C-alpha positions in Angstrom: -4.8 -11.5 6.1 -5.9 -14.8 5.2 -8.0 -12.6 2.6 -4.0 -11.2 1.1 -3.8 -15.2 0.1 -6.3 -15.5 -2.3 -4.0 -12.4 -4.3 -0.7 -12.7 -3.5 2.5 -15.2 -3.6 3.4 -14.9 -0.7 3.0 -12.5 2.7 4.8 -12.2 5.7 4.0 -9.6 8.9 6.1 -8.9 11.2 3.7 -7.1 13.8 -0.3 -6.8 13.1 -1.2 -4.7 16.0 -5.0 -5.6 17.2 -6.3 -2.3 16.0 -5.0 -1.8 12.5 -7.4 -1.9 10.2 -6.7 0.2 6.6 -3.9 2.0 6.2 -5.5 4.7 4.3 -8.1 5.6 7.3 -4.4 7.2 9.0 -4.2 9.7 6.1 -6.4 12.5 5.0 -6.2 11.9 0.7 -4.9 8.2 0.6 -5.6 8.5 -3.6 -4.9 6.0 -5.4 -1.4 7.5 -7.4 -2.0 7.3 -11.4 1.0 5.6 -13.4 1.9 8.9 -15.3 2.5 10.3 -11.6 4.4 7.4 -11.0 7.4 7.8 -13.3 7.5 11.8 -13.6 8.5 11.3 -9.7 10.8 8.8 -10.8 11.6 10.6 -13.8 12.1 13.4 -11.9 14.9 12.1 -9.5 16.7 10.1 -12.2 
């Protein structure tokens, strides 16, 4: 968690399990979402 301090102004973790390493490890596909995909998803619900 200390490494985040270089990249964020503030970070709050209510709980961090001892075995926590990365959220992406829990997903089969954790590819980044492009700006175009985010804009399309937001447009779809407006």
